[in-house]
N, C-alpha and C positions, 0 to 999 in steps of 0.2 A: 608742212604745220606751224604758222607762225613763233617764231623763239618766244619764249618767256619773262623775254627780262629785253631792256634800253640799254644797248652797247654808248658808257659815257665813258669824260674825259674830264679830267678837271690838273688845275695845273702846283707841281714844286716847288718849296719856298727858294729853291737855285733854278725854276728855271727847266725843267723836265716833267713830259707829257704825259699824267701817267691811264692809266684807264682802270672802269667798276664797271660792275654791272650792276643796271637796278633794277627790280623787280617790284610792280605797283602792290600799293595796298590799302588799307583805312588809313586815309587821311588827319581822324583823329587822334591817332595813338602816334606813339612814339614810334619810328623805326628801326632793325634790326639791322646793325651793323655785326658783320661774319669777319671777321682777321683771320688769313692761314698762314700754314705753316710755313719755315725755312725755304723750301721747295716747291714749295704749293704755288696756287694760282685757283683765280676768282672757280676752275670747273669743280676744285673741291667741297666746296659749299652745293652745288646744285640741287641733289637732289632734297635737302635741307631750307633749300631758298623755295624751292617747289612744293614746297608740303604745305611752309610758311605765307606763299605769296597769298596775296588777296585778300587776305585779313590781317597782313601784315606789306610792311614797305620795308621789300628786304635791299642792304646796299654792302655789296663785296667789292670790295677794292682788290686790287692789283698793284704789291709793290714795285716801286724798284727795278726793275731786273728778271723781271717774272712777267709771262704769259702777255697780253698785248701793251704792259704799262712799257717806258723806253728806260734801256743802261742808264745806271749811273755812269756819267762823265769822271767822276772821282770813286774808286772803291773804295777808299777810307766812308763812304757813307752811307756803306752799307751794314747797317749796322740798327740796334730798336729804336732806341730813339729817334735817329732819324727817319724812320718810319713813322713811327708818334706823330713827326711835325708834319711831315707829308698827310697824312691823315685827319687833324688838325685842321690843315687848309684847306680838306676836302669837306670836312665838318661849315666849316667858316662859307666855303663861296657854294653853300645846301641852305645854310639859313639855320642850321641844325642843333640847339642846346640843350637836347635832351637825350637818350638814345640807349637803346638795349645793344650790349657786346657780347655779340658770341666769338672767340677765339680759340686756337687749337693751337698749343705750341710756342712756338710764338708770337703767334697773334696774340696767343692766353696774357705774353707778358707787359707785348702792347697796352695791350686792355689792363692792364694794372698798372703801366707808364700812367694809366691817363686818370686811373683812379687817384693817385698820386696826385699828380698837377688840378684836377677837382671830381672829385667824387660823385656828388650834387649831382652832375650832369646827368650819372649814368646810373635808369629809373629799372634793369638788371644785369645779370653778368652769368654768364657761363664759360667755366674754361673748363677747358678740356685736355688729360692730359698735361696739366704743367699745371707749379708751383711756385714757390718763393725759394727754392731749394730744387736745383737740378740735379740727379743721379750721374756720379761721374761715370757710368759703364755705358750711360743712355747717349752723352757725351760723346766720348771714345766712340762710338759704334757712328756715330754720324758723323766724324771725321774722317770716317775712313773709305763713304760714297762722297757726300757733297762738293759736286766742282770735278767730278770725273768724269767728263763726256764720252758717252757711246753714241752709237746711231742701231739703225735697226732695220733690215731690207719692209722685212712688215711685221702690223700689230700685233702676232702669236709673236714672233722671236721677238716682241718688246713685252709683252706680258710672261712670259717662260724668265725674262731676263730677271724683271722685277721680282719675280715668283723665289729665283735663287738667290737677290738680292736681300728679300723680305719676308721671306715664306718661317721664317724664323716668333714672326711679332706677331703672324695672322697663318695660325698651322691649320686652320679649319678652311681659308678661300678655297676656290674651287678655281678652273681655269679660265670659266667666264671669269666669275669675279676682280681672276688675276686681271684679264682684256677689258672691264671695266677701268681700274683705278689703274692701267698701263695710258687711258685715253683720259688719263686725268691729270697725269703727270707730262706726258709728253703731247708732238708737236711732231706735222710731214711736213719736213722744210724743201723747200723750193728745188733742192734734190730731186724731194722722191723720198730723203728717208725719213726715219723716226727718229727722234728727240729729244732730253728733259727741254722744259721747256720754260728754263732759266737762264740766266746769264752765268755761264759756269766762275764769271770772277766773283760773285757770292761767297768761294768759300772762304778767301783769302782773311777778311774785317773773322769769318766764322773763328775760322785756326786759333784766331790770338784769345785764352780766356777771357782777358779782359775786357773782350769785346761782347761778349756773349750776354751780359747779363751789366747790370748793375751789380759791386759790390753789394750789399745788402737789400733785399729784395720786398723783404719780411715787412716793414709799412707801408712800404705801396699795394702789399697784398691785407695789410690790417687796414687800411683804407675803406675799405668793405667793407666794414665795419654796422654800417646804415640799407646794406642794399641785399636788396634778394638773393642769393647766391647759390650756382652750380656749378657743384663740379664732377666729373667727372674720369676714369682711369683706366684705362686697361688691364684687365687684373694679372698680365705678365710683360709691366709696362717695367721700360728697362730706363724710362726717365722720371716720372713721379712714382717716388718709392709708397711701401703702403707704408711708411713708418712717418713720411714724409704730411703725407693724409693726414694722419693720424695728426701730428701735430698742427695743422693750420685748421681741422673741427675742433682743437682744445684754446685755439686763437679765438675764433669766428666758429660759434659755435648754433648757430642761427641758420647754418648754410647745409643747403643737400647736396650729397654725396651718392654720387651709383658707381659701379664697381662694373665693368665688362667684362665677363669673365674667358677665358679665352684668346683675347687681344693685348696689341706689346702696348706698340706707341706709334697712335695713335690712333681712338677710335675712327669709324669715320662720318659720326653723325648721321648716318642712314636706318644706323638696327634700331628694330624698333622699339629698344628701352628705352633707348637716347631721344627720339623721338617725343615719345610719352617723359620725358622727363624736360624737355625742352617745353612740350608743351604744356605742362603742370606750373612750370616756373614764368612762361609767357599768361597763364590763367593768374594768375597773382597781382599779377599787377594789367590785366586790361581793366 
């Protein structure tokens, strides 16, 4: 069976060869740009992209140092401002001036930064378990595993390791689900072993708090005041707190919120309620 997307590449401003998946869709609608989290890659959005493809063109870039994108020569460029510059280069290369943005975690920070630059380009936005304020509990948890390279002999070993590391965030996941997650997170290397599909050096700038996000992201979030907006939150998320979500709603009352029960950071966006909420968002701009 043919894959439902084309593998394509673009060049970053500093000359890196970066990869994106391009799912075909109607050309009379703005494309959907999906941006992944810190340690993720384009596979993270496969179920959502396949759900939307045909009706919508879906573009899923892999940030430098992830998946099939080239690793950075300067590890200080592993930061959201550089990732946004890379995405801006992709948009310019593709001639895209209006788009829908769906951002998970770090991808949501990137979405807000794009809005801060020019929110009029964003036709609609979905932020997945992220906001202008990051809960220190979740940030601390992320630092305990990001950049810690391990490898496994089989996919079952990889799935069990993922469950051990992230099980508290997803208590209802079955081992079959963990196998799915492992295959999104990891890749088989040339030595036949299975390992995480990112440059371990992405951890270095992340461990410096000043590089995680700009000091005040509220103005970037509030730039979405005129944009149809959906914010999803895992019901047991330790990165987007309920109090932060409440403050976001107070500042931008028009936004729709959805909490996925018994899910931590972050919802996979293949949950039926997540798909339904994204469909509603897109129906409003179709």
